C-alpha positions as CSV (number, residue, x, y, z in Angstrom):
1,X,-13.1,6.0,-7.7
2,X,-10.7,8.8,-7.3
3,X,-8.5,10.3,-10.0
4,X,-5.3,8.4,-10.1
5,X,-2.1,10.2,-9.1
6,X,1.0,9.8,-11.2
7,X,2.4,7.5,-8.5
8,X,-0.4,5.0,-9.0
9,X,-3.7,3.8,-8.0
10,X,-4.7,1.1,-5.4
11,X,-7.4,-1.5,-6.2
12,X,-8.5,-4.4,-3.9
13,X,-8.8,-7.2,-6.4
14,X,-8.4,-8.4,-9.9
15,X,-12.2,-8.1,-10.4
16,X,-12.0,-4.5,-9.4
17,X,-9.2,-4.0,-11.9
18,X,-11.3,-5.7,-14.6
19,X,-14.1,-3.2,-13.9
20,X,-11.7,-0.3,-14.0
21,X,-10.2,-1.6,-17.3
22,X,-13.7,-1.7,-19.0
23,X,-13.9,2.1,-18.7
24,X,-10.3,2.9,-19.4
25,X,-11.0,5.0,-22.5
26,X,-13.2,7.2,-20.4
27,X,-10.5,7.9,-17.8
28,X,-8.1,10.9,-17.7
29,X,-4.4,10.3,-17.9
30,X,-2.9,11.4,-14.6
31,X,0.1,12.9,-16.4
32,X,-1.4,14.8,-19.3
33,X,-5.1,14.9,-18.5
34,X,-6.2,13.6,-21.9
35,X,-9.2,11.4,-22.2
36,X,-9.5,8.4,-24.6
37,X,-5.9,7.3,-24.9
38,X,-5.4,4.9,-22.0
39,X,-4.6,1.3,-22.8
40,X,-4.0,-1.7,-20.5
41,X,-0.2,-2.3,-20.8
42,X,0.5,-5.5,-18.9
43,X,1.3,-6.7,-15.5
44,X,3.5,-5.2,-12.7
45,X,5.6,-8.1,-11.4
46,X,7.8,-8.1,-8.3
47,X,9.7,-10.5,-6.1
48,X,8.6,-11.7,-2.7
49,X,10.9,-12.1,0.3
50,X,11.8,-15.7,-0.7
51,X,12.7,-14.7,-4.2
52,X,9.6,-16.0,-6.1
53,X,7.8,-13.8,-8.6
54,X,4.4,-12.3,-7.7
55,X,1.8,-10.1,-9.3
56,X,2.0,-6.7,-7.7
57,X,-0.4,-4.8,-10.0
58,X,-0.9,-3.6,-13.6
59,X,0.4,-1.0,-16.0
60,X,-1.6,1.5,-18.0
61,X,-0.2,3.3,-21.1
62,X,-1.3,6.7,-22.4
63,X,-0.9,6.0,-26.1
64,X,0.9,8.6,-28.3
65,X,1.4,6.1,-31.2
66,X,0.2,7.1,-34.7
67,X,-2.0,10.2,-34.5
68,X,-3.1,9.7,-30.9
69,X,-2.8,12.7,-28.6
70,X,-1.6,10.9,-25.5
71,X,1.6,11.6,-23.7
72,X,3.3,8.2,-24.1
73,X,3.8,7.7,-20.4
74,X,2.6,4.9,-18.1
75,X,1.3,4.7,-14.6
76,X,0.8,1.8,-12.2
77,X,-2.3,0.3,-10.6
78,X,-1.2,-1.5,-7.5
79,X,-3.0,-4.2,-5.5
80,X,-3.9,-2.8,-2.2
81,X,-2.3,-5.7,-0.3
82,X,1.1,-4.8,-1.8
83,X,3.5,-2.4,-0.1
84,X,5.4,-0.3,-2.7
85,X,9.1,-1.0,-2.9
86,X,8.9,-3.7,-0.3
87,X,9.3,-7.5,-0.7
88,X,6.6,-8.2,1.8
89,X,2.9,-7.6,1.8
90,X,0.5,-5.6,4.0
91,X,-0.9,-8.6,5.9
92,X,2.7,-9.6,6.8
93,X,3.4,-6.1,8.2
94,X,0.2,-6.4,10.2
95,X,1.4,-9.7,11.7
96,X,4.7,-8.2,12.5
97,X,2.9,-5.4,14.4
98,X,0.7,-7.9,16.2
99,X,3.8,-9.8,17.4
100,X,5.4,-6.6,18.6
101,X,2.3,-5.7,20.7
102,X,2.3,-9.3,22.2
103,X,5.6,-8.3,23.7
104,X,8.2,-9.7,21.3
105,X,11.2,-7.6,20.4
106,X,11.5,-6.1,16.9
107,X,14.1,-8.7,16.0
108,X,12.2,-11.7,17.4
109,X,8.9,-10.5,15.8
110,X,10.7,-10.3,12.4
111,X,12.7,-13.5,12.6
112,X,10.0,-15.7,14.2
113,X,7.3,-15.1,11.6
114,X,7.0,-13.3,8.4
115,X,10.5,-12.0,7.7
116,X,12.3,-15.4,7.9
117,X,13.8,-15.4,4.4
118,X,15.2,-11.9,5.0
119,X,18.2,-11.0,7.1
120,X,17.4,-10.3,10.7
121,X,18.7,-6.7,10.4
122,X,16.0,-6.1,7.7
123,X,13.5,-5.4,10.5
124,X,15.2,-2.2,11.6
125,X,14.7,-0.2,8.3
126,X,11.1,-1.3,8.3
127,X,10.7,0.0,11.9
128,X,12.4,3.3,10.8
129,X,10.0,3.6,7.9
130,X,7.1,3.2,10.3
131,X,8.5,5.9,12.6
132,X,9.0,8.2,9.6
133,X,5.5,7.8,8.4
134,X,3.6,8.2,11.7
135,X,2.6,11.9,11.3
136,X,1.3,11.4,7.7
137,X,-0.6,8.2,8.7
138,X,-2.1,9.9,11.7
139,X,-3.4,12.9,9.7
140,X,-4.9,10.7,7.1
141,X,-6.6,8.4,9.6
142,X,-8.0,11.4,11.5
143,X,-9.9,12.2,8.3
144,X,-11.7,8.9,8.5
145,X,-12.4,8.6,12.2
146,X,-11.3,10.2,15.5
147,X,-8.4,8.6,17.2
148,X,-9.2,6.0,19.9
149,X,-8.2,6.5,23.5
150,X,-4.7,5.1,24.1
151,X,-3.1,4.2,27.4
152,X,0.3,3.4,25.9
153,X,3.1,4.8,28.0
154,X,6.0,3.3,26.1
155,X,7.7,6.1,24.2
156,X,9.1,3.9,21.5
157,X,6.3,1.4,20.9
158,X,3.4,3.7,21.9
159,X,3.0,5.8,18.8
160,X,3.1,2.8,16.5
161,X,0.6,1.0,18.8
162,X,-1.7,4.0,18.6
163,X,-1.6,4.1,14.8
164,X,-2.3,0.3,14.7
165,X,-5.3,0.7,17.0
166,X,-6.5,3.7,15.0
167,X,-6.2,1.6,11.8
168,X,-8.4,-1.2,13.4
169,X,-11.0,1.4,14.5
170,X,-11.0,3.2,11.1
171,X,-11.5,-0.1,9.1
172,X,-13.2,-2.5,11.6
173,X,-14.5,-4.9,9.0
174,X,-11.3,-5.2,6.9
175,X,-9.3,-8.4,7.0
176,X,-6.1,-6.3,6.8
177,X,-6.6,-2.7,7.8
178,X,-3.3,-1.7,6.0
179,X,-4.7,-2.9,2.7
180,X,-8.0,-1.1,3.4
181,X,-6.0,2.1,4.2
182,X,-4.3,2.0,0.8
183,X,-7.5,1.3,-1.1
184,X,-9.4,4.0,0.7
185,X,-6.9,6.8,0.7
186,X,-5.2,5.8,-2.6
187,X,-1.8,6.5,-0.8
188,X,1.0,4.1,0.0
189,X,1.2,3.1,3.7
190,X,4.9,3.3,3.8
191,X,6.9,5.8,1.7
């Protein structure tokens, strides 16, 4: 398990979090570097696209109460299937990408399936975030495996299709390669 960054940590399941929580007093605070002052601090809740509440992760507190030497700050532990600051999850983004590669337009792929509760125009900021993150995603994925051969000639859809194919090759046994990416690299998929 890597040292958590101040932005958070990604874990695959609640069982993995329970294991992490057992050794919390032995972990360093990502902010101050002190050992022995971390406490479980509750849940990280969020809203889904339809407005219902869902568990997005957990909070950890570096205690400075009493005579404890912590910094008093918190950090997040995110579930790997959750995309930070988004109301949809990684498997839903994967389905959106699959619909795009089947030939649907961005608007049709978003409205037909997983983005139905959102406005149809919500697809375009997601597409822009994907475009913005391509160089970072490509460099991270190249650390894991070499890029696969791509015969995509479409200048707009081609780079995203190549990243999607690279994700599938880098994490072949994962049910959702985007979730596996976040758990492996401890980095958000979309910034």
